[in-house]
N, C-alpha and C positions, 0 to 999 in steps of 0.2 A: 415592244412586243417580243415575246420569246416563243419558240416552238419549232417543231420539225414535223415531217410527214403530213404536210398540209393542215397542221393544227397550229393556230396562233392564239396566244393568250396575252392580254395586256398586263403590264407590270406597273403597279402603283407604288410609289415611295411615300411612306408615312413615318414620321420620326418615331412616335411611340404608339403602338397599337395596344388597346385593352381588349382582350379576347374574353367575352362574357359580360353579361349585364345584370348580375345579381348585386346585392348590396355592397359587396366588397369591390367589384369592378367599377360600379358607378361612382363610388366614393373616390377610388383611385384616379379615375378620369378627371373628376372635378378638381382634386388636389393637384394633379399634374398641371392643369390649365392655370389654376390660381398661383402655382409656383413658377409659372413662366414658360411651360412647355405648351405652346399654342398649337403646334402641329401634332395633334392627338386625335384619334378616332376610336370609336367602340365598334367592334365586329361582334355580332350576336345573331343567334337564330331568331330571337324576338324578345322584346322588352318584357313580355309577360310569360315567358317560357321557363324561367329558372326556378330553383328551389325557394329562394328568398321571398319572391312575390307570390308564391303559391302554397306555402306551408305555414303552419303554426301549431298551436295546441290550445288546451283549455285556457292557459294563461302563459303565452309565449314569453320567455324570459330573456332579458338583456342583463349581462353580468358586468359589474364594474366595481371600482373602489367605493367605499361607503361615503355618502354625502348627507348623512342625517344622524342625529342623536349624539351620544357620547362614546360610541364604540371607538377604541383606539385602532386606527387603520393607517396604512402607508403603502407606497408602492412595494417596499420590501416585504411587508406582511402579506400583501396579496400575491406577490411572487412566490412566497413560501407555500401558500395554499395551492397554487398551480403545481409547483415543484414537488410537493409532498405526495401527490397522487402517483408519482413514479414514471420513469422513462421519458421525462421532459427535460430538455436542456435548460439550465438555470438562467443563461443569458436571455433566451427567448421568453422565459417566464417573467423576467424583470422588464423586458421591453413591452410585453403585453399588459403588464400591470401599470407601468409608468404612462403608457399611452392611453389608458382607459378613460381618463377624465377628458382630455382634449377630444377624443373620438366621441364620447358620450355628449359633451356639451355642443359639439358641432351638430349633432342630430337635433338636440334641443333647439339650437338657434335656427335650424332649418324648419322647425315647426312640429317635430315629433313630440307629442304631448305626454311625456313621462310625468307621472303624478308627483306633486310637491305640496307641502303644507302651506299654511298662511304666512310662515316665516321664510319661505323659499327653499326649505330643505327637501331634497329629493328622497322620499321615503323608500325603504327597501324591505325585503323579506328574505328568509333563508331558502335557498334552493338546494338541490342535491349536491353533496360533496362541498358544502359551504359552511364554514364555522361562524360566519357573521351574516348580518342582514344586508348583503351587497346586491341582491337581485332587484330588478325593476321590470315593469311590463306596462303596456297600454292595452292588454287584453289578448285575444286569440291571434291577432294579426300584427304583432309588433314588427316583424321583418317586412311585411307587406307595406306598412306605412313608411318604414324606413326607405324602401325602394321608391315609393311614390314621391317622397320629398326629394330624394336624390335624383330621380329622373327629371323633376322640375328644375332642380339646380343645373343639371347637365344641359338641359334645353335652354335655360336662361343664359348660360355661358356661351351658347352657340357651338357646342362640341358636336362634331359629326357622328351620327349613329348610322351604321351600315347594317340594317336588319336583313333577315333571310339568308344569312351566311353561316356556313358550317365549316370549320377548319378540318382539313383532311390530312395535312402533313405540316410539320414544322421544318424550317430550313436552318441548317447549322453549318458552321465552318469549323473544321478541325484545326484551328490555329492554336497558339499557345498563349493563354488557355482557350479551349473551345468556346464558341459563343453562338447564340441565336442571331440570325440575320433576316428572317422573313418567314412567310408561311404560304401554303396553298389552301385556298378555300373553294367551296362550291356554293353557288347561289341558288335561289329558289327555283330557277328554271333548269337547274342541273348543269350549268356552265361553270367552268373552272376560272378562278381568278388568282392572280399571283401578287403578292405584296412583299416589298422589301421594307425593313424597319431597323432602326437603331436599337430599340428596346421593345420587348414583348411582355406586357403584364398579363399573366396567365391566370384568369379568374373564371375558370370553367366549372367550378362547383364540385360536388362530391360524385362518386361513381354510382349514380342513381340507376343506370341501366344494367348493373351487374346482377341484381337479385330479383328473383320471382316474388318472394315475400318481401315487399318493400313499402315503405311509407313515403319514399320520394315521389314527387309528382311525376306522372307518366312522361311529361314533356322534358324532364330532367334526366338525360342519359349520362352526362359527364364526358370528359375527354382527357382524363389523366393518362390514358394509354398513349396519346400523342407525345406527352412528355417522356414517358417511359421508353417509347420507341427511339427517341433521340439520345438515350443514355443518361437522362437526368436522374440523379440519385434520389432515392426515396427514404423516408423514415417511418418505422412502425406501421407498415401496411397491415400487419396482423391485428391491429387494435381498431375495432369498429364498435359501434353502439347499436344495440337492438332493444326492442320493446314492443309491448302489445299495442296494436293499431287496428283500426277498422279497414276493411278490404274493399267493400263496395265503393266507398269514397275514402281515399287514403288520408288518414288523420290519426295523430297520437291520441290515445285515450288515457291521458294523464290527468293529474290534478283532480278537479271535482268530479270528473267522469267516473273515477274509482272511489273517491272519498264518500260518495253517497251510497256506496255498497250495492251495486247492481246484482241481480241474480245472474249467475254464470251457468249456462246450460250448454249441452251439446245435442246434436241431432244426427241422423243418418246422413249418408252421402248426398241424398236428394235435398237436404236442408229442411225437410218437413216432418218426417216420421221419427219415431223412437226417441222422443225428447227425455232428457234426464239431467239432474244436477250431479255432475260427475266428480266434483271436488270433495264432497262430504266424507267419503270413505278414508281420506288421508288425514283427518283432523279429529282430535279428541272431543271437540265440541263445536257447535255452530258459531259460538262467539270467537273461538280461536281462528276459524276460517275467515270470518267476516273482518276480524281485526287485520289480517294480512291483506285482504282485498282493499281495505281502507288505506293501508300503508303504501300500496302501489300508486296512490295518488301522487305523493312526492318522493317515492322511490321508484319512479316509472322505469328508468333504464334497467334492463336485465343486468344483474350484478352477481358475479361468481361468489362473492362473500355473503350474499343473502340467499343462496340456494338451499343450504342445509339449515332448516328451521327459520328461514327468513322469507321476506315477501317475494323474492324471485322464484321461490318454489311454485308459485302460481303460474309463472311463465313455463316452467318445466312441465307442469300438468297439462297446460294448454297445448304445448308442443306434442306431448305424448298422445293426447286425444286426437289431434289433427293429423300429424305426420305418421305416427305409429299405428293408431287405431283407425285411421281413415275417416274420421268423423268431422263435423263442422261445429265450431264453437261460437257462441253468441253472448253478448251482454244484454240482459233483459231488464229494462227499467220499469216495466209495467207493474210488476209485483215483487214483493220481497222473497228472498230465498226461504226455504223450509226452516221453520223454527227461528226466524230472525227476531231479535229483540235488542233494543237499544241498551237495555240494562245488562245484557250479557257481553257487550263489547268491552275490550280493554279500555282502561281509563283514558288513555290518550285519544282514542277515537270518540268515546263518549263526550269528553270535554269539548273537543273540536266541533262536533255536530251540534251540541247544545249551545255553545257560544255563537255559532253561526246561525242559530235558529233553524237548523236543518233537521227537524224531528218529525217531519210529515210521515204519512202512512206508506208511501211508496218511494222507490228510488227516483222515479220521474218527478214526483212532487218536490222531493228534496233538491234535485238538480235544478228544477225550475226556480226554486226559492234562492238557492245559493249562487247560481250562475245561469241566468236566463239566456245569455248570449250563447252559451254552450249548446242549449237546446235549439235555439234559432239557427245556429251554424249548420247543424245537420238538416234541419227543415229546409234551409235554403238550397241544400243539395238533394232534395226530394227523399229525405229519410226522416220519418216522423217517429221519434223515440217513444211517444205515447201510444203508438199503434203497432210497432214492429220491433223485434229484437235486432241488435246491431252485430253483424258478423265480424269477428276479429281473428287475428293471427299474430304470431311473434314475428316482427318485421325488421329489416335493416333500416336504420334511421340516420346514421352519421358515421363517417370514417374519421377516427382520431388521427390516423396516419395520412401520409400524402407525400408530395415532393418536398425534398429537404431544402430549406432556405436559411441564410444567415440572419443576423439581427436587423438587416435592412431588407429582408425578404427576397434577396437575390439567390438564385439556385447556387448551391455550394460547388457545383462542378460544371455549370453551363452559364457563362457570363451573359448579361443582358436579358436573361429570362427571370421574371419575377412571379413565382407562384404565390397567389394570395387567396384568402378565403378557405373554403373547405379543402381545396386541392393542395393546400400547404399542410405538411405533416408536423406542425408545431406541438400539437397536443400529445400528452402521454397516455398512460393506461386509462385513466378516467379524467374527467374534467367537471368543474361545477356547471350546472345547467345554465345555459345562456352565454358561456364563455366563448363559444364559437362565433357568435355575433360580434362580440367585442374584438376577438382576434382578427376578424376580417376587416373591421373598420380601422383598427390600429395599423394593419398591414398596408392599407391604402395610403395612410399618412406617411408611413415610413418609406415605402417604395417610391412615392412621388417626390419626397424630399431628397432621397438619394439620387434619383435620376436627374432632378433639376440641378443638383450641385455637382454631380460627377459625370453624368452621361448626357449633357445637354447638346453636345456637338455631334455631327455625323462622323463616325470613325469606321465605316464598313470597309473591310479589306478588299483588295482587288478580286480575290477569288469568290466573293460573295455572289456575284451575278452568275458565275459558272455553277456554283452550288445550287442556286435556284433553278437554273435550266435543267440540271441533272435530276433534281427532285421532281420537277414538273414532268419530265419525260418518263420517269418511273411511274408517276401517278397515272399518266395517260396510257401507258402500256398495261398497267393493272386494270384500268378502266375498260380496256378493250376486251378483257376476259369476261366482263359482265354479260356481254351479248350471248355467249355460248355456254355459260355456266349452267349446270343442272342443279346447283345448290340454291335453296331458298334462303334468303337472308332472315326471314321470319323463323324458319326452323333452326338456323344456326343461333339466332338470338335466344330462342327458347332453351336450347341446349346450354348456353352459357348461364342463363339465369337459374335454371333448375340445378345445375351443378354447384353454383355458388351458394344457393340457399341450402342445399343438402350438405355440403362439405365445409363451407366457409361461413356458416351462420353462427348462432350462439352456442351450438353443440358441435364439438369437433373430435376427430379421431385420427391418430397418427397413421394407422393402417389404411383407413379410407382415403386419406389425403395423398398417399403414395399413388393410388389408382387415379385420383382426381387430377393430379398434376400430369400424369401420363396421358390421360384423355384430353386434357386441355392443350397439351403440346401437339397432339395429333390433329386437333381441331384447328389450331393456329396454322399448322403446315398445310392443311387442306384448304383453308381460306386463302392463304398466300398463293397457293398454286392454282386454285380454280376459281377464286372469287365467289360471288353469289349473283344469282340472276336478278334482274330488275326489269319491270315492264315499262316504266316511264322515266325519262331523263330526270324529272323532278324528284324521283325516289332514289337517285344515286347516293344521296347523302346518308341514307339508312345503311347502305352496304358498307360505306367507308366507316360509319359509326360502329358497325358490327366488327369490322376488322380491328379497330383500336380497342374495343371492349374485349375481344378475344385475347388480344395480347395482354391487356390489363388483368384479366382473370388468371392467366398463366402466372404472371408475376405475383399477384396477390396470393394465389394458392401455394406457390413455392415458398413465399415468405412465411405464410402460416405454418406450413409443414416444417420449415426450418426452426421456427420458434418452438413448436411443440416438441420436436425431436431434440432440441437443446435442453429441454427439461423445465420450461417455464411453468407448466401446469395451468390450472384454472385461474384466470384473473380477468379483471376488467369486465367486459360484457360477453365473455365466452367461457365455457367449461370444456375440459378435455376428458373424455371418457377413457377409463383405464381399468382393466379387470382386476388390478391389484390395488385400486384406489379405495376411497371411502364411499360407502353406500349412501345415496342421497336420502332415502326413506325406506323404512322396513317394508312398506307395502308395494315397493317397486322392485322389479327384477334386478338381478345382478348386473345386467347390462347398464344399469344406472349408477355404476361406481365411477368416481371422478378422481383425477390426480389433483392434489392440493398444490397451491402456488408455492414456487420457490421465490421468495421475496428478494433474493439477491439480484434478480434480473431487473428489479425496479431501479437499480443504479446503472442500467445500461439502456442504450437505444439500438434498435435493430435497423441497420442500413441495408438497403437493397438496390441493386442496379442491374439492368439488362444490358449485356455487352453486345458488341457488334456481331457476334456469332449467334446470338439468340439465347445464350446461356444466362440464367439468373444467378447472380452472386449475392450472397447474404453474409453479413458479419455483425457481431455485437461490438459496440464501442461504448466506453464509459460516458455517462452523462456529464456534461460540463456543469460545474457548480454555479450557484447564483453569484454573480460578481459582487465584489465589495469595493466599488470605486472610491477613491479619496476625492470627494466632491467639494474641494475647496473652491470657493466662488471665483476668485481671480484666475486660477489656473484653468478651470473649466470654461470660463468666459473667453480666455485666450484661445483654447482649443476649438471652441465653437466658432469664433471669428475667423480663424485661419483655415477652417475646414478639416482639422485633424480628426474630428469625431467620425468622419466618413471613412477614414482608413481603418478604424477599429472594428473588429468583428467581421471583416470581409472574408476571412478564410474559414470562419466557423459556419 
């Protein structure tokens, strides 16, 4: 027991804690146990609360090495695809490529039914940013089924699952080098719990709580702020992915949702009056417009390269209609757009719809024919596409950046901390669709292997217990402020989310980011000094979540500002408005001029760290190239047997 001032909190020792229960965390826990780490437990808010088990798309993709046909593929070739998208370290690209088949086959062996032909070949298709047919899917709920199978495995292994827990602080020791040694959590009753651990697998997911316009499930807030608060280094926080998604029920409208070419309309602020097809004025013909809507199906992520004359111009017009003009935008599947004709479509769209047999009279009928589960999915959430239009917006969907890890997914500057899944910033500017699911599974394999071979013993330094007591006392002191605070955590959270959507979304401005960073710092100081009020002990977790989200938004905004002021320009899933830049379209105002990309930055990675004084430090570092190991069997076998492979890449 630790505590002062009549407050006592039990301390529990667990050798390796997995924080989070998405697909990455579940796999890591199972692999740890299989590799001999029996003293392992999962701490989670709930098995059904993360992104992995609650999200998907028209055809949710899992990306891997090719396992069908005669396409020439190899780990090196796949690594080149990852690496070529820019700002991704080559050694991480090779690791995620080499680990893709073991990770994929593990899921197959657990019962995830990825499609294969009569010869046993796992068929594939091309996804975004993919030169080969490497993608696979089991339908809208690929990651959900992954989670279900992994949960079953974890339970079969007898791994302890501590649900209803939210981490509020990580405990570190400033030894040489610094390391993680535990965490403070709050349970469903609002009571604090203290844990000491040898290793912490940090699988808390993406920063879902940061954006107002978001396709992350509401239950997914993320906790990257906890890692940033400890000084863990981050990579590429400026690189996120955005796309068109429904808002009444959060879901990507990719794939067949757009390929059937719905009618896109806007209405007044009340969502009822003044309906119009607002896109038509920006295109020479209905066929040109509908061709780009079709392309949004497999060019779903907003892409700076596709803004001028490409499919992402649709996202710009939707943003302009919703944010600038204050109207509401809908996909209407009930009727075709004005002057729609199959024969007027570009040849690519015509051929696809004809080969798919999707030539029915309305978008709804085409969708029902081509992908009935896509229709049923919305119906199961009380949205009937045959009777009502679907409200959409351009939403945050994924963070390609995150905490920096080496090739074994250990934090580069905080030992015994293993950020895996979306919270790990291994991705670069863009990534093939489905690569994130692969990365999370590979990370679980790698972290578990390293821990079992290098960190299987207890090595906590003497000062670890004192560090835990100090952190707990600080938590309790801040908690006391909750009773008298006049700040509402709901209001503070709304401010964070509105600021991030306005300034850190897919449209960015250097001038506006200066103000946003200043406002974010004021909010962080206010929350640190005054906390937020809470009515029930069980709601304390929301206040602590708001605190780490406030810190995360400050670090993200500062990183984005630094990136833009460095001259990166418009790249990935964000554009930078610049009065001296290139006009997106002649029918838009001069405020829609954008800075073009400086591609030299694709050979760099943005590193960001929050220091002990609260200052955000950013720097560009060169990307590490893809390794070219001399993989002579006898030499490699020897290095594998004697454990030398675990010494390589630790510093990167």
